[in-house]
C-alpha positions as CSV (number, residue, x, y, z in Angstrom):
1,M,-4.8,19.7,-16.5
2,D,-1.8,20.1,-14.1
3,P,0.9,17.3,-14.7
4,L,1.0,17.1,-10.8
5,F,-2.6,16.0,-10.7
6,F,-1.6,13.0,-13.0
7,F,1.3,12.5,-10.6
8,G,-0.8,12.2,-7.7
9,I,-3.2,9.8,-9.4
10,G,-0.1,7.6,-10.5
11,V,1.1,7.5,-7.0
12,A,-2.3,6.7,-5.7
13,L,-2.5,3.7,-8.3
14,A,1.1,2.5,-7.4
15,G,-0.1,2.3,-3.6
16,C,-3.2,0.4,-4.7
17,G,-0.7,-2.1,-6.7
18,S,1.3,-2.6,-3.3
19,I,-1.8,-3.1,-1.4
20,G,-2.7,-5.9,-3.8
21,T,0.6,-7.5,-3.9
22,T,1.0,-7.3,0.0
23,L,-2.4,-8.9,0.3
24,A,-1.4,-11.7,-1.8
25,A,1.8,-12.2,0.1
26,C,-0.4,-12.5,3.3
27,R,-2.3,-15.2,1.6
28,E,0.8,-17.1,0.7
29,I,2.0,-16.8,3.9
30,L,-1.1,-18.4,5.4
31,T,-1.0,-21.3,2.8
32,I,2.6,-22.3,2.9
33,P,3.5,-25.0,5.7
34,R,6.2,-24.0,7.9
35,G,9.1,-26.3,8.8
36,P,11.0,-26.6,12.2
37,G,13.1,-23.5,12.9
38,A,11.1,-21.3,10.3
39,L,10.1,-17.8,11.1
40,G,6.4,-17.8,12.9
41,T,3.3,-17.0,10.8
42,S,2.5,-14.2,13.1
43,A,5.7,-12.3,12.7
44,L,5.5,-12.6,9.0
45,L,1.9,-11.2,9.2
46,A,2.9,-8.3,11.5
47,A,5.7,-7.3,8.9
48,M,2.9,-7.5,6.2
49,L,0.6,-5.3,8.2
50,F,3.2,-2.9,8.5
51,I,3.7,-3.0,4.7
52,L,-0.1,-2.8,4.2
53,L,-0.3,0.4,6.3
54,V,2.6,2.0,4.5
55,G,0.7,1.3,1.1
56,C,-2.2,2.9,2.5
57,G,-0.3,5.9,3.3
58,I,1.1,6.0,-0.2
59,V,-2.5,6.0,-1.6
60,A,-3.6,8.7,0.7
61,G,-0.6,10.8,-0.1
62,G,-1.3,10.6,-3.7
63,L,-4.8,11.3,-3.4
64,W,-4.0,14.3,-1.2
65,V,-1.9,15.7,-3.9
66,A,-4.4,15.0,-6.7
67,I,-7.1,16.5,-4.7
68,A,-5.2,19.6,-3.6
69,V,-4.1,20.4,-7.2
70,A,-7.5,19.9,-8.6
71,G,-8.8,22.6,-6.4
72,G,-10.5,20.6,-3.8
73,A,-8.3,21.6,-0.7
74,N,-8.6,25.0,1.0
75,G,-5.7,26.6,2.4
């Protein structure tokens, strides 16, 4: 198999790891009590949503590379 295929799979797995880490961070944001003057929960969750979307893009890019190298893409 082409090494680029394994690279694409590795990138997709790394993206899955970032998604799992981001979801764990979201859970922590919701459980940690906030003191006065702290950054709002909604602002932190909005930042985590952006990071989650980036992780999904990494997974999609890695899978796209793996599928294209494996011959599943035309053009």
